[in-house]
Backbone as CSV, one residue per row, in Angstrom:
resi,resn,N_x,N_y,N_z,CA_x,CA_y,CA_z,C_x,C_y,C_z
1,MET,22.806,-57.907,84.509,21.764,-58.455,83.661,20.677,-57.440,83.431
2,GLY,20.132,-56.850,84.518,19.064,-55.856,84.390,19.463,-54.688,83.529
3,HIS,20.709,-54.252,83.628,21.201,-53.127,82.835,21.225,-53.436,81.357
4,ASP,21.605,-54.690,81.016,21.628,-55.095,79.618,20.222,-55.066,79.007
5,MET,19.246,-55.495,79.792,17.869,-55.485,79.318,17.391,-54.041,79.041
6,GLU,17.791,-53.146,79.943,17.412,-51.721,79.733,18.005,-51.208,78.440
7,ALA,19.214,-51.575,78.154,19.886,-51.137,76.929,19.129,-51.557,75.694
8,LEU,18.480,-52.725,75.769,17.717,-53.210,74.626,16.400,-52.474,74.479
9,VAL,15.831,-52.052,75.590,14.509,-51.445,75.565,14.569,-49.931,75.364
10,TRP,15.441,-49.256,76.084,15.483,-47.821,76.081,16.515,-47.280,75.110
11,GLU,16.123,-46.289,74.302,17.086,-45.653,73.420,17.562,-44.348,74.053
12,THR,18.699,-43.900,73.676,19.219,-42.632,74.201,18.514,-41.483,73.506
13,ALA,18.628,-40.296,74.061,18.067,-39.103,73.452,18.668,-38.899,72.066
14,GLU,19.964,-39.158,71.950,20.653,-39.021,70.678,20.099,-39.981,69.626
15,GLU,19.844,-41.211,70.056,19.266,-42.190,69.106,17.861,-41.780,68.653
16,LEU,17.092,-41.263,69.577,15.754,-40.819,69.251,15.816,-39.646,68.270
17,ASP,16.731,-38.704,68.528,16.919,-37.566,67.629,17.324,-38.008,66.222
18,LYS,18.213,-39.000,66.149,18.655,-39.481,64.840,17.501,-40.151,64.066
19,LYS,16.645,-40.844,64.794,15.485,-41.493,64.148,14.520,-40.418,63.614
20,LEU,14.349,-39.372,64.409,13.491,-38.260,63.966,14.074,-37.612,62.724
21,ALA,15.378,-37.390,62.713,16.049,-36.774,61.567,15.914,-37.667,60.331
22,GLU,16.007,-38.980,60.520,15.860,-39.925,59.423,14.442,-39.864,58.838
23,ARG,13.445,-39.739,59.705,12.054,-39.633,59.232,11.856,-38.359,58.430
24,MET,12.412,-37.268,58.941,12.295,-35.988,58.222,12.999,-36.067,56.885
25,ARG,14.152,-36.705,56.843,14.920,-36.838,55.588,14.099,-37.629,54.567
26,ARG,13.456,-38.713,55.026,12.617,-39.515,54.122,11.460,-38.699,53.554
27,ILE,10.850,-37.909,54.407,9.744,-37.054,53.959,10.235,-36.030,52.966
28,ARG,11.406,-35.421,53.224,11.975,-34.443,52.330,12.232,-35.066,50.944
29,ARG,12.789,-36.255,50.939,13.057,-36.934,49.672,11.772,-37.364,48.961
30,ARG,10.777,-37.802,49.729,9.495,-38.194,49.180,8.876,-37.006,48.454
31,ARG,9.075,-35.796,49.014,8.510,-34.592,48.407,9.415,-34.024,47.295
32,LYS,10.533,-34.711,47.050,11.492,-34.319,46.027,12.030,-32.909,46.280
33,VAL,12.391,-32.674,47.548,12.976,-31.402,47.965,14.431,-31.639,48.346
34,SER,15.358,-30.932,47.709,16.782,-31.089,48.039,17.054,-30.345,49.356
35,GLN,18.199,-30.665,49.969,18.577,-29.958,51.203,18.676,-28.464,50.964
36,GLN,19.236,-28.086,49.797,19.376,-26.684,49.456,18.019,-26.003,49.292
37,LYS,17.109,-26.691,48.617,15.752,-26.141,48.407,15.042,-25.994,49.749
38,LEU,15.195,-26.992,50.623,14.570,-26.933,51.937,15.143,-25.753,52.731
39,SER,16.427,-25.493,52.560,17.067,-24.349,53.216,16.432,-23.062,52.725
40,ASP,16.241,-22.961,51.423,15.639,-21.762,50.846,14.186,-21.593,51.312
41,MET,13.456,-22.701,51.385,12.030,-22.668,51.769,11.850,-22.304,53.250
42,SER,12.751,-22.790,54.076,12.581,-22.698,55.538,13.338,-21.545,56.201
43,GLY,14.399,-21.089,55.560,15.262,-20.083,56.211,16.260,-20.697,57.149
44,VAL,16.303,-22.017,57.210,17.297,-22.735,58.022,18.511,-22.966,57.111
45,SER,19.694,-22.724,57.642,20.898,-22.829,56.811,21.115,-24.248,56.295
46,TYR,21.713,-24.312,55.103,22.029,-25.621,54.500,22.866,-26.459,55.441
47,GLY,23.830,-25.821,56.085,24.728,-26.538,57.021,23.937,-27.151,58.200
48,SER,22.963,-26.413,58.682,22.175,-26.918,59.802,21.337,-28.116,59.376
49,ILE,20.792,-28.077,58.158,19.989,-29.181,57.639,20.878,-30.413,57.445
50,LYS,22.043,-30.178,56.858,23.001,-31.278,56.634,23.378,-31.926,57.968
51,ARG,23.700,-31.068,58.960,24.092,-31.582,60.288,22.930,-32.329,60.918
52,PHE,21.711,-31.791,60.828,20.537,-32.453,61.407,20.356,-33.850,60.834
53,GLU,20.411,-33.948,59.514,20.173,-35.239,58.880,21.311,-36.243,59.145
54,THR,22.481,-35.744,59.490,23.618,-36.625,59.773,23.664,-36.997,61.252
55,THR,23.404,-36.030,62.142,23.614,-36.255,63.580,22.330,-36.254,64.398
56,GLY,21.274,-35.617,63.858,20.050,-35.495,64.625,20.032,-34.228,65.466
57,GLN,21.089,-33.417,65.388,21.176,-32.215,66.210,20.608,-31.001,65.477
58,ILE,19.671,-30.311,66.140,19.051,-29.110,65.556,18.355,-28.365,66.670
59,SER,18.211,-27.051,66.527,17.473,-26.294,67.525,15.973,-26.537,67.308
60,LEU,15.230,-26.367,68.367,13.777,-26.543,68.278,13.172,-25.559,67.262
61,LEU,13.640,-24.318,67.258,13.133,-23.326,66.318,13.391,-23.776,64.866
62,SER,14.600,-24.259,64.599,14.944,-24.697,63.249,14.099,-25.921,62.852
63,LEU,13.890,-26.855,63.800,13.062,-28.022,63.516,11.641,-27.580,63.149
64,THR,11.139,-26.609,63.896,9.780,-26.082,63.600,9.734,-25.473,62.209
65,LYS,10.769,-24.710,61.857,10.802,-24.099,60.519,10.842,-25.153,59.432
66,LEU,11.603,-26.212,59.639,11.671,-27.290,58.642,10.307,-27.988,58.524
67,ALA,9.690,-28.251,59.673,8.382,-28.887,59.672,7.351,-28.049,58.941
68,MET,7.390,-26.756,59.152,6.443,-25.866,58.490,6.696,-25.838,56.968
69,ALA,7.957,-25.809,56.587,8.307,-25.799,55.164,7.870,-27.075,54.474
70,LEU,7.924,-28.199,55.175,7.500,-29.485,54.614,6.012,-29.781,54.873
71,GLU,5.316,-28.768,55.368,3.879,-28.882,55.674,3.608,-29.989,56.694
72,LEU,4.423,-30.003,57.731,4.307,-30.983,58.825,3.988,-30.294,60.150
73,ALA,3.580,-29.031,60.071,3.344,-28.256,61.303,2.310,-28.956,62.205
74,ASP,1.296,-29.598,61.617,0.276,-30.268,62.425,0.919,-31.389,63.256
75,GLU,1.935,-32.025,62.715,2.604,-33.095,63.461,3.242,-32.515,64.734
76,LEU,3.806,-31.327,64.616,4.380,-30.689,65.799,3.303,-30.188,66.748
77,ARG,2.245,-29.610,66.177,1.164,-29.125,67.016,0.557,-30.249,67.857
78,ASN,0.534,-31.444,67.305,-0.074,-32.591,67.986,0.887,-33.277,68.955
79,LEU,2.151,-32.850,68.974,3.130,-33.460,69.880,2.677,-33.282,71.319
80,PHE,2.644,-34.360,72.063,2.306,-34.364,73.508,0.842,-34.028,73.778
81,THR,-0.047,-34.044,72.770,-1.433,-33.716,73.038,-2.258,-34.932,73.464
82,GLN,-1.833,-36.113,73.080,-2.593,-37.329,73.407,-1.858,-38.162,74.470
83,VAL,-1.320,-37.504,75.471,-0.555,-38.216,76.496,-1.516,-38.719,77.577
84,PRO,-1.628,-40.032,77.747,-2.534,-40.559,78.747,-2.006,-40.306,80.172
85,TYR,-2.911,-40.189,81.120,-2.527,-40.083,82.521,-1.930,-41.428,82.949
86,ARG,-0.824,-41.356,83.706,-0.180,-42.586,84.203,-0.885,-43.112,85.447
87,ASN,-1.479,-42.199,86.202,-2.180,-42.614,87.429,-3.098,-41.483,87.864
88,ILE,-3.937,-41.767,88.855,-4.915,-40.775,89.328,-4.222,-39.541,89.894
89,GLN,-3.042,-39.716,90.459,-2.315,-38.587,91.049,-2.025,-37.515,89.975
90,GLU,-1.736,-37.938,88.755,-1.479,-36.985,87.679,-2.714,-36.148,87.372
91,VAL,-3.886,-36.792,87.420,-5.146,-36.086,87.170,-5.302,-35.031,88.275
92,ILE,-5.034,-35.384,89.503,-5.172,-34.479,90.648,-4.180,-33.327,90.502
93,ASN,-2.940,-33.659,90.163,-1.874,-32.643,90.013,-2.288,-31.613,88.951
94,GLU,-2.807,-32.096,87.814,-3.155,-31.197,86.745,-4.338,-30.302,87.135
95,SER,-5.315,-30.869,87.814,-6.495,-30.075,88.173,-6.141,-29.008,89.214
96,LYS,-5.092,-29.232,90.005,-4.674,-28.244,90.997,-3.822,-27.140,90.335
97,GLY,-3.382,-27.412,89.098,-2.584,-26.416,88.381,-1.183,-26.244,88.948
98,LYS,-0.642,-27.327,89.517,0.739,-27.269,90.031,1.720,-27.096,88.922
99,SER,2.808,-26.345,89.184,3.831,-26.179,88.150,4.853,-27.280,88.252
């Protein structure tokens, strides 16, 4: 029972990647940029863009290049910047500079 509930709440890394790819695809289309044009603009191969939009699989460097080409670099820059502390121990850990 507990496991079934987790399946409803938590998505896999692959599912999260596919949702991210879908969002990027929507933005690309909204900007009226074809996959080929995005490839030319970003330096990321057409095949990589096609695979990303289909499967969600892409290297971090290529994702960054696509984001920059679509003028979404600020979205990446802001990733993980507004992460709240989960507890006081995290505040202590960060202030000690533990790795």
